[in-house]
N, C-alpha and C positions, 0 to 999 in steps of 0.2 A: 767274485761274488761269493757270499757265504755258502758253504756246502749245504746248509739247512734249506737253501732255496730249492733244492731238488724235491723237497716235500711240499712246495707251494702249490696249492690247488686253487684254481679260479672257477668259481661256481657261477654259471649263467642260468638265471631263473626265467623261465618262460611263463609269464602270468596270463598270457592270452589263450593258451591252448590247454584245455583240460583233458583232451583225448590223447593221451600219451601212448606210445607203443610199448609192447612187452609188459603191459599192466602197470607201468610206473604212474604214480599219481603226484599231485601237488606240483611244487616248483622244482623238484629234484629229479627232473627227467633227463637233464644233460649235464655231464660232468667231464671236464677236460683237464688234463694235466699239462702244465706249462713248464718248459725247460728254457734256460737262457739261450738266446739266439735262435729259438724256434718260434714259428707261428702257431697259433691255435689251430688244432685239427678241426676240420669241418665235420659235423656229424653226418652219418649216412643218410639221414632224412633230407639232407639238402638245406638245413637251417643255417643261415649266415648270421653270426653274432654281430652286434653293434650296428644293425640297420637303423638309419635315422627314423625317429618317431614321427617327423612331419615331411610332407612332400616339399619339393623345391619351390612351388608356388606359395605354400604356406610360410616357408622360411623367409621368402622375399617380402611377404606381407608383414611378418613380424619385424623385419628390419626397418621397413618404412614407418610403421607405427612407433617403434622405439625411437627412431631419429626425430620424428615429429614431437614426441613428448619431451625429449631432451632439449630440442630447439625452443619449445614453448617455455620450459622452465628457465632456460638461460635468458630468454628475452624478458621474462618477468623479473628475474634477478637484476639484470642490467638496467631496466627501466625504473626500478625502485631507487636507483642512485642518480640524483638530479644532474650532476655534471655529465654523466654518461648519457642520460636522457636528452640533455640539451644538445650534445654533439651529434647524437643520432638524428634528432629533428633537423639540425642544421645540414646534415649530410643528405637527408631525404628531401627536405624542402628548402633549398638554398634561396629560392626566390622570395621567401618570406623575409629574408634579411637584406638582400640586394639583388637587383637584376643581373649583376655581374658574377660570373663564376669565381669561386675562391681557389680553384686549382690552377696553378700557373705562376707566372712571374711575380704576381702581387700577393701571393699567399703568405709570404714571410715578412710583410710590412705591417706595422702596428702603430696605433695611437693609444695613449693611455689617458684616462680621465677619472680623477678621484678627488674627493674632498676629505678633510679640510685642505685648503690651499697651502698650509705650512708643512704638509707631509713631504716625505722623501721617497723616491722610487729607486729600488735596487733590482738589478737583473743579474742573476748568478753571482750575487754578493758584491757587485760593483755599482756604485752610486751613479745614477743618471742625473747629471747636474742640471740639465734643462730639458725635461720631457717636452717634445714638440707639441705645439698647440694643434688640436685636431683641425684638419682641413687647411689651415693657413700655413703650416710649416711642413717640411719634409718628414715623413713618418720614420719611426725606428725600423731598422732592418735586423732581423734575428737570423742566425746561422742555423743550418740543419741540425736537428736534435732536440732534446728536452731542455727547458729553461725554467729556473725558479724565479718567480716574481715576488717581491716583498714590498709592501706599502707600510711605511712607518710614520705615524703622526701622533706624537705625544699630546695628551695622555691616553689616546685610544690604544686598544690592544693591536699589536702588529698583525697584519693579515698576509697570508701566503697563498700562492696558487702556482700551478704548473701549466705551461703552454708549450706546445711542440710544433716543430716545422719538419714535415707536414703534421697536421692535426692528428692527435691520437685520442680516439673517443674513450679509451680505457683509462689512460693515465692523466689526461688534461683535466684541470679543475678551474681554470680561469674562465670568468663569465664574459663571453664575447657578445657585445650588445648589437652591433650591426657592422656591415661592410660599407664604407663610405669612400667618396672620391675627394681628393684634395685639390686645391687650386693649382698644384704642380702637375696635374694630369695623371696621377697614379691612384690606385685603389688600395685601401688598407683596412685592416680590422680595428675596430674601436672596442677596447675592453676596460672595465672599471671595477672598483670595489664599492660595496654598499656600506655607507657610514651612517650610524644613528646612535642614539643614546645606548643602544644595546651593546655597542662595542666599548663602552666605558667601564672601568672598574667602579665598584659600588661607591667609593668615596668621591670620585670625580663626577659620577652621575649625580649624586646628591648635591654637590657644590654647584654644578651647572644649573640644575633645576632651581636651586635657591637664587642664583644670580639672575636667571631669567625672570622669575617671579618678582624679584626686587625691582628689576628694570620695568616690568609691566606696571607695577605700582607707582614707580617714580615718574613714568612717562604717560600716565593715564590721561586721556583726552578730557578737556574741561571746556564747558561753554556756559554762558549766562542765560538763565531763564528770565526773560523780561517780565515785569509786572503785567498781569493780564494774559500771559501765555498759558497754554494748556500743557500739562505733563501727566504722565501715568504713574499711579501708585496703588499698591494694595493695602496701604495703611489707613485709608479713609473709607467712608461708607460708599462712596462712588469712586470707580477706578480712574476717572479722569478729573483732575483738579485744575483750577485756574489759580495761578500764582498771585497772591496778594501783594507780595514784595519781591524784588529781584532775588533769585536763588542761584546757587552754583551747582551745576549738574556735572557729574563726573562719571565716565564710563570705566568700570573696573573690569579687568580681564583676569580670570582665574585659569592658570595653566592646567590642562587636563592630560597628564601623562598616564593616567590609569584608565582612560577610555570610559569615563563615568556616564557618558550619554550613549553608550553602546554603538559607537561608530557612525553617528549622524552628524554630518557637517552641512554647511550651507555655502554655496558659491553661486555666482551668476550663471554658471553653466547649468546648474540644476539646483532646485530649492532644497532637496534633501538627498545627500549622497554620502558615500563612504569618505572618511577623512584621509584621502590619499592624494599623492601627487607623483606623477611619473612612476606609478606602481609601487610607491613607498608609503608605508603607514606613518602618518604625520603625528601620531601620539608620541612616538619616539623621535620626532623631528625628521623631516624629509628634506633632502638637499635640493636647493635651487641651482641648476647648472650655471656655472660662471659665465657662460656665453650670454645669458639673459640679463646679467647685471651690468650696471653702468661702469663699474670699476672692477672688472673680473681679475685684474692682475694683483689685487690686494691679497695679502696673506690672511684671509678670513674665511669663515664658513657661513654661507648664506643658507638659511633654512626657513621652512614653514613649520610653525608649532600650533597645535590645536588648543584653543582656549574658549571659555564661556564668558559672555559679557553680561554685566548687570549695571543698573543705574544707582547712583547715590546722589541725594539732594541735601544741601546744607544752606543755611543762611550765609550771607556774605561774610559774616563774622566767624563762621565755622560751626555753628550749632546744627546738629544733625536733624533733618526733617524726615528723611526716609532712607533706609539702606537696603541693599540686596533686592532691588526692584527689578522685575522682568524687563528685558529689553524691548518687548512689544506687548502692550495690553490688548486683549481680545483674542489671544491664542494661547493654548496650553502647551504647544510644542516647543521644546528647547533644542537649540542647535549649538554646536561648536563652530568656531570660525578659525580659518587658517591665517595666522598672523606672521608676516615676514620679519625675520630677525637677522641681525648681523652679529656674528660671534667670533671672538678672537681669544687666543691663549698666550700668555706671556711667560709660561713656564711654571708659574705658581698660582695664577688667578685667571678667572674668566672675565672678559669684557663683553657686554651685551648691549645692543641698541635695537629699539623697536623702529622699524622703517615705515614711513608713510607711503612713499611711492618708490619701491625698490626695483621695480622691473619695468618692462616695456608697457606702453599705454594700455594695450589689450589686457595684459595680466593684472595691471594695477587696478583696473575696474573689476575684473573677474573676482579678485580676492578683496574687494572693498567691503569692509564690515557693515557700515550703515546701509549700503545699497543691497547687500545680501539680506539684511533684515527687511528692507522694503519689498524685496522680491517675495519673502515669506508672507508679508502682509497681503500682497496681491493674491497670492495663492490661497491663504487661509481666510481672508476677510472679503475680498472683492469678487472672488469666483465662487459659484458660476456667475456669469455676467447677467445683468438685468434682462428681462424678456425683450425689450426693444433692441438689444444688442446681441441677442442669442445667435443670430445667423450672420452677424457682421464681423469682419476681421478686425482684430485689435492688435496694434503694434506697440510694444513697450520699449521705452528707453529709460536709462537711469543716469543720474548725475549727482555728484557731491563735490565738496572741496576737500582740502587736505586735513581738516580737523574732523575726525570721526564723530565727535560729539555734536557737530552742527546738523547732522541728519542727512537725508538723501531725498531727491526728487524722483518720483516715478511718473513718467509722462506717457499717456496712452493716446495714440491716434486711433479714433473710432471710425469704423465702417469705411476703411480705405477702399476707394473706387466707387462707393455708392454716391457720394456727393463731392463736390469740389468747391473750395478746399474742405477736407474732412475736419470735423470737430476734434479738438485736442483737449484732453482732460489732464489737470495737474493734481498730483497727490504728494503730500509731504510727510515723510517719516521724520519725527523730531521728538525727543524726550519721551520715548516709549509709546507715542500715540501716532496713529496713521490718520491724516487729515485730508479732507477734500479742499484743494487749494485754489480752485477757480469755479466759475459758474457752471461750466460744462460738467465738471466732476460732481458738483452738488445736484445738478439736474438728473443725472442717471443713477447716482447713489445718494439719495436724499437723506438717508438715515445716518450717514457718516458724520462725525464731528467736523465742523466747518472751521477752517483756518481764519484767524483774524487778519486785519489789514497788513500788519507787520509780517506775519508768516506768509501771506500771499505774495508780498514783495520779495521775500527770500526765495520762494518757488520760482518767480519770474527771473530772478538773477541766475539761478542754476539752469533754468531752461535756455537762457541765452548762451550757455556754454556748449549746448548740444548742436 
């Protein structure tokens, strides 16, 4: 040590005691000289330097408070990162995913489900030639450690995520949907990537939107308005007109990728709801699971797209009578509809088809555009029910054919249980107008437009399918 250290003085200032001995004042009441290897000399007054400022109990309380604050801040930081938040929730509430625990022999088994079907799955850089079909085939088995999952489907951007065996809530980013049981008697995790227009480069996005709109224009449903039939239009003094000559009625669908109607869609599950399917926003297309399609093995992408419907009426020779007419006269509410599409990619161009009945019978009715409009008519025009039916139960059923321009039957069974058999009212949505299509409907809703004999026959034909 430097010899100058012999002159090192350590000054201990007592700020608490103003009554110092020998007349000393201020903080200069104690002075100790320190030498290497020696302890500080204790003053004759018995003062012990470096006595803790807090008691043992106070220090313990400080430690507990500090640990609580650090833990809270760490929890807030981790919960703000969605992959971490998902893993924490899965660890805390595993029953929300599956009644079977994920810890054990099945925790390293996985199924993978993603669209479009022409994509390729890579695990740690190796191509999985045939990813097993969820539930029906033996799941993938991953070894202990971290694994890089890559989903590559041109022209969508490549998607990457990490999954670990066992799970690591800090590093894992793969979205585990649920824990399922296969037909082989084992349980496995199902994980997937979310695909939408958002994963497309700008040029591919624009070309697909153009291809879809072109298909909607080319496949627009068409039906003939017979002479004498009623149709709705805002181009005349009265909104409901009777055709003097046969007309061609066309339903035009305008793709809504910008959410122009502020998230309002119509399905038979609910008259007005968000345009979503399986928690996907359908303005950017939402994937229909391949298991719901009749040909799930095809290398295609099945989606729902949000679109608005309007009517166009022309003469048989093509002269325009009215364009951009509302799909339902008598209500100011506008709705988007979810249209099922079949999309494929050949490496340079998109191929798009509008599907009429793409899914199971329940779903085909749920996303039936004319019957969704009929449901809106029931809610906006027929309700509340007439006083005579105010306390009677009404059961509604809907039916249509494969041509969306032909309309939809809304059949109401009135006062179920009050009389036997209960009266049944027929209402027909057709060409933008909601009509009373039998005597029972006209009796309870006498102000509604009355269907002619031809339209009543159409209603009876649709009722026979229920």
